[in-house]
N, C-alpha and C positions, 0 to 999 in steps of 0.2 A: 267959552271954550267948548268945542265940539266933543260930545261924549260918544265913545265907541264901545259897543258890546261885542262879545265873541261867543260863538258856539263852535266847539270842536268835536267832530264826529269821527268814528272809525278807530284806527289802530294807534298805538303809541308813537309810531313814526309820524303820523299826521299831527299828533299833539305837539311834537317838537316843532313842526312847521308853524303851528299856531303860536307857540311861545316865542319863536323868532319874530313873527309879525307883530306880536304884542310889544316886544321890546322896541322894534322900529317905530311904531306909532307913539309909544310913550316918549321916546327920544325926540320925536318931532313935535311934542307938546300936546298931544291929544290926551284927554282924560279917559281912562279905561274904567268901565263899569261892569259889575257882575250881573246886574239885573237888566235884561233886555228891554223891559218896559220903561227904563229910565234913559235909554240910549237914543242918540240922534241917528246914528248909523250902526247897523249890525253886520258883522262879518261872519259868514257861515262857512267854515272849512269842512268840505264835504268828503265823503267816502263813496267810491263807485265800484268797489271790488266785486261784490256779488249782489244779487237781486235784492236781498233783504236790506243791505246797506244803502242801495239806491233809494229804496222806499223810505227808509229813515231820513235820508237827506232831503227828499222831496217833501216829506211831512214837515220837517223843520222849516224849510223855505216857505211853505204855505202858512205855517203858524206865524212866522215873522211878517209875512205879507199881510196877515190880518191886522197886526199891530200897525203896519204902515197905513192901512185903510181906515182904522178906527182910533188910532192914537196919535202920538206926536212924532213917531218915527219918520225920518226924512229919506232914508235910503237903505238899500240892501246890497251887500257885496258878497258874491259867491266865489269861493276859491276852492282849490284842491282837486281831488281825483275826478269827481263828477263834473266839475266845471271844465276840466281838461278834456274829458271824454265826450261830453254832450253839449259842447259850446253852442252849436246852432239851435238845438232844440230848446235849451233853457231860455234864451232870449225870445224865441218865437212863441213858446208855450207858457212862459211865466213873465209877462210884461212888467210885473212888479219888481223884478230884479234890475238893478241899476248898473251893476258892474260885474264882469266876469274876469277872474284872474287864474290863469293856468298854473300848473305845477312848476313851470320854468320861469314864472314871472312873479313869484312871491316877494321878491325884493322890490317890486313896484307897488306894494300895498299902499304906501303913502300917496303916490300919484293917483291910485284908484279912489281913495277916500276923498282927496281934494276935488277930483272931478265930480264925484257924487255930491259933495258940498255945494258945488257950483251948479247943480241941477243938470249935469251932463251924463249921458251914457258913456261907459268905458269898457274896453276889453283889452286884455294883453295875453298873448300866447307865444312867448319867446321860446327858443330852442331849449327844451328841457334838458338835453344832454350837455348844455353849456352853462347851466345855471349854477350859482354859487352853492357850495355845500357848507353846512354849519352856519354859525352866526351866534351872536349873543342872544340870550333868552330871558324871559320872565317866567320862572317856574310856576306852574299852575297848581301843583300839589305840594305836599310837604317836602321841603328841600332835602330831607334826610335820605330819600330814595329818588333817584333820577334816571331817566333813560338817556343814552348817548348814541346817536346815529352815526355809524362808522362808514356807511356807504349808502348810495342811492341807486335805484334801478336794479335790473336783474337780467342775467344772460341765460337763465336755465330754460326758458321757453317751454314750460309745461303746457300741454295742449288745452288745459281747462282754464288757464290763468290769463287775465287781462293786464297784469301789472306791467310787463314790458311795453305794451301798447300805451299805457298811461304814463309810466314813470321813465321809460327808456332803458338803455343798456346800463350795465353795472358801472358805477363810478365810485371808486374808493377814495376816501379822504386821506391825505398824507398823515403818517403817524404823528408828526410834530403838531399838526393842526388839532388832531383828536386829543393829544396829551394836553395842549393848552386849554381846551374846553374842559377836560377832566379837572385841571387845576382850578378853573373858575368855579366849577361845581363844588369842589371840595371847600373852597373859600366861602361858598354860600351855605355850607352845612351838610353836604351830601355824605352819607355813610354807606350807601349801597348804590353801585353803579351798574346799570343793566345795559349791556352792549347789544345793539340791535341793527339790523339791516334786512333787506329781503332775503338774503342768504349770507349770514354772518361768516360762515366757514369759508366762503369764497373770498373774503376780504384780502385785498392786496394783489390779486392775480392780474388785474388790468394795469395796475400802477407799477408793480415791482416785478411782475413775471413769475410770482410764486405765491403760495398761500402764506400770509403773514400774521394771522390772528394771534398766534402764540407770541410773536415778537411784539405785537401791539400791547398785549397784556403785560409783558415784561416792562415795556416802556412806561405804561401807566403806573405800574407798581414802583418803578424807580423814582418817578417824579411826583407821586402823591402818596399819602398814607391812608387812602380810602380802604376801610377794612373788608368790605364785601364787594366783589366783582362777579357779575353773573352773565352767562352767555345764553342768548336766546336765538332761535332760528338757525341752528347748525344742521346742515344737510349731511346724511350719513356717508355719502361718497367722498366727502372732502374733510373728514375729521382725521387729521394727521397724527402720527406717533408723537411728534413734537408737541402738539396741543395736549394730547393725553398725558404726556410726561409733565407738562407744565401744571396741569390740573392736579396731578398726583403729588407734586412737590411744593406747590405754592399755596400756603394756607389762606391767602387772600382771594384766590380764584376758587369760588365755591364749587364743591363737588355736585354740580347741578348742570344738566344739559337738556335743552329743548331740541328734539330731533324729529321734525315732521316727516313721517314715513309715507303717509297718505294711503298706502295699500301694501299687501304682501304678495299678491298673485302676480307672477311674472308677466302674464299676458296683459293684465290691467296696467302694470307699471310701464310696460313698453308703450301701450296706447296713450298713457299719460305723458310720455316722453320724460319719465323720471330717469335720472342718471344712476345706474346701479340696479341690481336685481335683488330677489329675496335673499340669496346667499350673502350678498354684500351687506344688506341690512342686518342680518343675523350676526355676521362676523363683526361688524362695527359695535353692536351692542355687547357682544362677548368680549371684545377688546377692552371696552370701557369698564365693564364690570370686573374683569380680571385684574386690571390695573388699579381700579378705584372701587373697592368692594362696597363702600358706603355711598356711592353716587346715586343721586336722585335723577331719574329719567322721566321726561315728559314727551308725549308725542300726540299727533293728530292723524285722523284718517278721514277719507272721503267715501261715503256710501252712495250707491246708485249711479256710478259713472256709466256712461253709455255702454251697453252690452254686458254689464256685470251680471253673471249668472248666479243662481242660488248657491251653487257649489263654490264659486269664487268668493261670494260673501261669507259663506261658512268657513272658508279657509282664513279669511280675515278674522273672524270671531275666534277661531282656534288659536291664531297667532297672538291675539290680545290675551287670551287665557294663559298661554305658554309664557309670554314675556313678562307679565305682571308689572306693567308700567306703574310708577308711583302716581303719575298724573296723566290723564287721557282725555282728549276732546275729539268730537266727531262733527262732521258737516255733511249735509245732504248736497249732492252735486248740483251746481247751478250753471245752466247753459248760458254762457256769456257771449254776446254777439261779437263777431270778428275773431273769436278764438277757434282753433281747429276742431276741438271736441264738440262745439255747438252744431257742427255739420255732420257729426258721426251718425251712422244708422243705429237703430235699436236704443233710442232714448228711453229711459226708465220712467214709468208712471210715478207721479208725485207721491201718491199714497204708498207705493212700494218703497220709495226712498225713505219716507217718514217711518214706516214700519221697521226697515232695516236699521235706521238710526236708533230707534227705541230699543231694539234687540241688542245692538252693540253697546249702548250705554248701560243696559241692564247687565250685560256680560261683565263690564268693568266694575260695576258698583260693589259686588262682594269682595273683589280684589282690593279696591280702595278701602273698604271697611276693615278688612283683615290687616292691611298694612298700617292703617291708622291705629288699630287696637294694639299692635305690636309696640307702639311708642309709649303706651301707658307704663308709668313707672320710671321713664327716662327723664333726664334733665336736659333741656334744650336751650341754646342761646337764641333769644327772641329780640327782634327789632320792634320796639313799641311804636305803634302808629297812632295811638290816641286812646280816649276813654269813651265808652258807650254809656251815656247817662241812662238811656232807657233800660238797658240790661244790667246796669251797675257793674260793669266789668271793663278791664283794659282789653285792648285788641292789638295784636301784632302778627308778625310772621317769623317763621324759622328759616334757616338757610335752605330748607327743602321746599320753600314756597315762594314763587315769583309773584310780584305785585300784579294785581288786576285779574290774573288767570287761575291762580292756585288757592289753596285753603288759608285759613287764619288760625291763630292761636289766641283763645280767649283766656285771660288769667286774672285772678284776684291778687290784690297787693294791699299791705297795711298802710301804704301811702300812695299818693298820686305819682305815677311815673310819667316823665315827659316824653312827648313824641320825639323819635330819633334816638332814644336811649336804648342801649343794649342791656338786657337783663337775663338772668337765669330763671327758667320756669320749669317746675316739676310737673309733668303731665299726669293728670289724675283721671281723665276720661276722654273719649273720642266720639265724634259725630261722623256722619258719612264722609265728609271731606275736611272737617275742621278738628281742632284739638282744644281741650279744656285743661287748665292747670292753675298753679299758684306760684307766685314769685318766691324764689329762694334767696337770691341776693343780687345786687347790682354788680355787673362785671367791671 
């Protein structure tokens, strides 16, 4: 039996694609192995979003190519965003790669592996905007927390972003289809459902003619009993009153929202082709906090966008100080080929970008520390993720912490707590981004 190994790079949306391909290959009779050195064929699901992601993808391909040259590995299949974007260059510059599968052809992964087994080169780049959405998955992490992709592609056309070039236009999945996947995830043990897309708040506009994210949440809640539902990647210009009301009144829709603002200066926002200005961003945040006082807000910003002046950067720093976001991440601008911003004048020096990044993150650090300290003495509901033997402590997350991107709660307990179990934890200390506590009781 042919053994297939997988490497999944990039975002959680990419991981879902990997999980769908894993299920397809397992159903076709292939043996899946976690150790690439024991595989006959390795599939590398790549990211090509920004320069650092491309470098990581290339490094992984070269590492696996070394196994092919020096070990028993017979073939390499490259899938995902970098395969889609650089199909010509990969085959010409990396002859070790045996098959390329674009984002619109992931349902042909079995065909690709069969061709590689037969010693043949293979490539498939079907129309990405006609590709199937969803599919059964093999979850690659603990089933208690799972991502659910509700749409593919993006229509926002931000000038710095290559996603529409790679993934195509927005395609929302039907509500019924998403609900069926949510039911499968619940049956597998999911306790936390993280809804994702390139722009989650735009969900349904292409399919139903209106924003339907709140309706989707209500449908999931009717058909499942999953206790935690979390929203990621909600754009500030599309957060409806209906969605805010649902979050306010539905205890299963966590009071947490990820809102990527990217900047606050109006000239920069216009140059980025962001929808909405500084006034709209501030208004959205004010609406959310007025309706849901305990809401956790996460955001991201880009520093060093072409032409960003010192004054415009200082305006962003002042905004971060003023808003006091619970979670904040920053990126240095990456000039991506074939995007409008890559041709803009006044590109910023890389060292200046890095300096601004460092300043911005230092601006956020005392805010995070103060917000974390304010939680000392409180008792939080925590979803246990496991036990850290090296530190002799359990680790989990509160409702205020999304998986992979936010902080953790480290807690002691008189007995071993199972992963996926909800517990009450009394917070006794805080770190920069994490919390420390002790178990009070099992919920």
